[in-house]
C-alpha positions in Angstrom: 1.3 -14.6 3.4 2.9 -17.2 1.1 1.2 -20.3 -0.2 3.0 -22.7 2.2 1.9 -20.7 5.3 -1.7 -20.5 4.1 -1.6 -24.3 3.6 -0.2 -24.8 7.1 -3.1 -22.7 8.5 -5.6 -24.8 6.5 -4.1 -27.9 8.0 -4.4 -26.4 11.5 -8.1 -25.7 10.9 -8.5 -29.2 9.6 -7.2 -30.4 12.9 -9.6 -28.1 14.9 -12.5 -29.3 12.8 -12.2 -32.7 14.4 -14.0 -31.2 17.4 -17.2 -30.9 15.3 -19.0 -34.3 14.9 -21.3 -32.9 12.3 -18.5 -32.6 9.8 -16.2 -35.4 10.8 -18.6 -37.9 9.3 -17.2 -36.6 6.0 -13.7 -35.7 7.3 -11.8 -35.8 4.0 -14.3 -33.4 2.5 -14.1 -30.9 5.4 -10.3 -31.1 5.4 -10.4 -30.3 1.7 -12.8 -27.5 2.2 -10.8 -25.7 4.8 -7.5 -26.2 2.9 -9.0 -24.9 -0.3 -10.6 -22.1 1.6 -7.3 -21.1 3.1 -5.8 -20.7 -0.4 -8.6 -19.6 -2.7 -8.3 -15.8 -2.2 -4.9 -16.0 -3.9 -6.4 -17.3 -7.1 -5.7 -13.9 -8.5 -2.0 -15.0 -8.8 -3.0 -16.2 -12.3 -2.9 -12.6 -13.3 0.9 -12.9 -13.5 0.2 -14.7 -16.7 -1.0 -11.5 -18.2 1.7 -9.0 -17.1 3.2 -7.5 -14.0 1.1 -4.3 -14.2 -2.2 -6.2 -14.0 -1.0 -8.5 -11.3 0.4 -5.7 -9.1 -2.7 -3.6 -9.5 -5.2 -6.3 -8.7 -3.4 -8.9 -6.4 -5.1 -9.0 -3.0 -7.8 -6.7 -4.3 -11.2 -8.0 -5.3 -10.5 -11.6 -4.4 -9.8 -10.5 -0.8 -12.8 -8.1 -0.7 -15.8 -8.3 1.6 -18.1 -9.8 -1.1 -15.6 -12.4 -2.2 -14.7 -13.4 1.4 -18.4 -14.3 1.6 -18.7 -15.8 -1.8 -15.7 -18.2 -1.8 -17.1 -20.4 1.0 -20.4 -20.7 -0.7 -18.7 -21.8 -4.0 -16.5 -24.4 -2.2 -19.3 -25.9 -0.2 -21.7 -25.8 -3.1 -19.2 -27.8 -5.3 -18.6 -30.4 -2.5 -22.4 -30.8 -2.0 -22.7 -31.8 -5.6 -20.6 -34.9 -4.8 -21.6 -35.4 -1.2 -25.3 -34.4 -0.9 -25.8 -35.3 2.7 -23.1 -33.0 4.3 -24.2 -30.6 7.0 -24.3 -27.4 4.8 -24.3 -25.0 7.7 -21.3 -26.4 9.6 -19.3 -27.0 6.4 -20.0 -23.4 5.4 -18.9 -22.1 8.9 -15.6 -23.9 8.8 -14.9 -22.9 5.3 -15.9 -19.3 6.0 -13.4 -19.3 8.9 -10.6 -20.6 6.6 -11.3 -17.8 4.0 -11.6 -15.1 6.6 -8.3 -16.1 8.3 -6.5 -16.0 4.9 -7.6 -12.4 4.3 -7.1 -11.4 8.0 -3.5 -12.5 8.3 -2.6 -10.9 4.9 -3.5 -7.6 6.5 -0.5 -8.0 8.8 2.3 -8.0 6.2 3.7 -5.0 4.3 1.8 -5.8 1.0 -1.6 -5.7 2.7 -5.0 -6.2 1.1 -8.0 -4.2 0.0 -10.1 -6.2 2.5 -12.7 -3.4 2.9 -13.7 -3.2 -0.8 -16.3 -2.1 -2.0 -16.6 0.2 1.1 -13.0 1.4 0.7 -10.3 0.9 -1.8 -7.6 1.7 0.7 -4.8 -0.8 1.2 -4.7 -2.1 4.8 -1.1 -3.0 5.6 0.0 -3.3 9.2 3.4 -4.7 8.2 4.5 -6.7 11.1 4.9 -10.2 9.5 7.1 -10.9 6.5 5.4 -12.6 3.5 7.1 -15.7 4.6 7.8 -15.8 8.3 9.9 -18.9 9.2 9.0 -18.7 12.9 5.2 -18.6 12.2 5.6 -21.4 9.6 7.6 -23.5 12.0 5.0 -23.1 14.8 2.2 -24.2 12.5 4.2 -27.2 11.1 5.1 -28.3 14.6 1.4 -28.5 15.3 0.8 -30.7 12.3 3.7 -33.0 13.2 2.4 -33.4 16.8 -1.0 -34.2 15.3 0.6 -36.8 13.0 2.2 -38.4 16.0 -1.1 -39.0 17.6 -1.7 -36.0 19.9 -5.2 -34.5 20.0 -5.2 -31.8 17.4 -7.7 -29.6 19.2 -5.6 -28.7 22.3 -2.4 -28.6 20.1 -3.8 -26.1 17.7 -5.6 -24.0 20.4 -2.2 -23.6 22.2 -0.6 -22.7 18.8 -3.2 -20.1 18.2 -2.5 -18.6 21.6 1.3 -18.6 20.8 0.7 -16.9 17.5 -1.5 -14.2 19.1 1.4 -13.4 21.5 3.8 -13.5 18.6 1.8 -11.0 16.6 1.6 -8.7 19.6 5.3 -8.9 20.2 6.0 -8.1 16.5 3.7 -5.1 16.7 5.4 -3.8 19.9 8.8 -4.3 18.2 7.7 -2.4 15.1 6.4 0.5 17.2 9.7 0.7 19.2 11.8 0.7 16.0 9.6 3.5 14.5 10.0 5.6 17.6 13.7 5.1 17.6 14.1 5.9 13.9 12.2 9.2 14.3 14.2 10.1 17.3 17.5 10.1 15.4 16.3 12.3 12.5 16.8 16.0 12.5 14.1 17.4 14.8 13.4 20.4 12.5 12.1 18.2 9.7 8.4 17.4 9.5 7.6 13.7 9.2 5.4 12.9 6.2 5.4 9.0 6.1 7.1 6.3 8.0 7.6 2.7 6.8 8.8 0.0 9.1 8.5 -3.5 7.6 9.8 -6.9 8.5 12.4 -9.0 6.7 12.7 -12.8 6.9 14.9 -12.3 10.0 13.1 -11.7 13.3 15.2 -8.7 14.5 15.9 -7.1 11.1 13.5 -4.6 9.7 13.4 -2.3 6.6 13.0 1.4 7.5 12.0 4.3 5.2 11.0 7.7 6.4 9.8 10.6 4.2 10.1 14.1 5.7 9.3 17.5 4.2 12.9 17.6 2.9 14.4 14.2 2.5 13.9 10.4 2.1 15.8 8.4 4.7 16.4 4.7 3.9 17.9 2.1 6.2 17.7 -1.0 8.3 17.1 -1.8 11.9 18.6 -4.7 13.8 16.9 -5.0 17.2 16.4 -1.4 18.1 19.5 0.0 16.3 18.5 1.9 13.2 21.1 2.8 10.6 20.1 5.1 7.7 22.3 4.2 4.8 20.8 6.4 2.1 19.3 9.9 2.0 17.7 11.5 -1.0 16.4 15.0 -1.4 12.6 15.0 -1.6 11.4 16.2 -5.0 7.9 16.6 -6.5 6.7 14.5 -9.4 8.3 15.2 -12.8 7.1 18.2 -14.7 3.9 17.8 -16.6 5.6 17.9 -20.0 7.4 14.7 -19.0 4.4 13.1 -17.2 1.7 13.9 -19.8 2.0 10.6 -21.6 3.8 8.7 -18.8 0.9 9.0 -16.4 -1.3 7.0 -18.8 1.1 4.1 -18.9 -0.3 0.9 -17.3 3.1 -0.1 -15.7 3.6 3.3 -14.1 0.0 3.3 -12.8 0.6 -0.1 -11.3 3.8 1.1 -9.6 2.1 4.2 -8.2 -0.8 2.2 -6.9 1.5 0.0 -4.9 4.4 2.2 -3.9 4.0 4.7 -1.0 7.6 6.0 -0.7 9.6 6.5 -4.0 11.9 8.7 -5.9 12.4 9.2 -9.6 15.3 9.9 -12.0 15.4 11.1 -15.6 18.4 10.1 -17.7 19.4 10.9 -21.3 19.5 7.9 -23.5 20.3 7.3 -27.2 16.5 6.7 -27.8 15.5 9.8 -25.8 15.1 9.5 -22.1 14.8 6.9 -19.4 12.3 7.8 -16.6 12.8 5.5 -13.6 10.6 5.3 -10.5 12.2 3.6 -7.5 10.4 2.2 -4.5 12.5 3.2 -1.5 11.0 0.6 0.8 12.9 -2.4 -0.6 16.6 -1.8 -0.3 18.8 -4.9 -0.1 22.5 -5.2 -0.6 22.6 -1.7 -2.0 19.9 -2.3 -4.6 16.3 -1.2 -4.8 14.4 -4.1 -6.2 11.0 -2.7 -7.1 11.0 -0.2 -10.0 9.1 1.2 -12.9 11.1 2.0 -16.0 9.7 4.1 -18.9 11.6 4.6 -22.2 10.6 8.0 -23.6 11.3 9.4 -27.1 12.6 12.9 -27.6 9.0 14.2 -27.2 8.5 12.4 -23.9 6.2 9.8 -25.5 6.4 6.3 -23.9 7.9 3.8 -26.2 8.4 0.9 -23.8 7.8 0.4 -20.1 8.3 -2.2 -17.4 7.4 -2.6 -13.7 8.2 -5.3 -11.2 10.8 -6.8 -8.9 14.3 -6.9 -10.3 17.2 -7.9 -8.0 20.2 -6.6 -10.1 20.8 -3.8 -12.5 22.2 -6.3 -15.1 19.0 -8.3 -15.0 16.9 -5.2 -15.3 18.8 -4.1 -18.4 18.4 -7.6 -19.9 14.6 -7.4 -19.4 14.4 -4.0 -21.0 16.5 -5.0 -23.9 15.1 -8.4 -24.6 11.5 -8.3 -23.4 10.3 -4.8 -23.3 6.6 -4.3 -22.5 4.9 -1.9 -24.9 2.5 0.6 -23.4 
């Protein structure tokens, strides 16, 4: 989820914490603990300062893992206890632990997902029913904070909101499954389904749909239960080894492949040699695929420059490559 939604969830927990008299004696401190706990797993966002490859490879990785989900509350409560020695350590830890756990838990439900089971498994867990920013979910949480600010008891307010959100998540899951079923029903029945991707957009009834079969990639959108496939690409294996020998070592391409589950590639002649482009097919908007990896290769297929990341127009992409190429 985005920072604003995680903050709103922290505020909701701060409201629920008022039911616990062992922490309300130091209420500003417990409110700070749960709000910080609801944000701290995303501290890996600072990796953007290095480069996109490092950020894409590691975001929602170790900081969302089992060990760090347990470590973050200890760090937060430990720091607070240095300034307020008489806090109830157990209860402060329990509330902060809940805040950190909920952060990691809700991140599982969007299409980016997390590596929440590390170190036991490096698999990305991505249920994909909630957009990174969900305006309905955010509005529900903010409504709770507003009602609290106007004097309503925050405990029943936020308990009701939790129940509403559980129903909302279940509804989103059922809608996703219905869209997937309908999408598969309109494809040629003689093709074998390899992968299916149905992910939300910021609009409640609009979803991104990508299906990989043994022959083609089908890309489209769904509004309510109506699925429209706008693009179809022939499924091809990875580029030949002579092209990939140096490219597969490139950090930007590694980052792309670690993140993307449905993609195609193109190889185009350029004055410098070749342009090898990998295109994530899950993120089509207004006719443009926004998540890519671009490698400039010389005549011997050696990588000279590379880039990976989100680019929302071809002009902007070319500007990035020309003005700020990232050397491998």
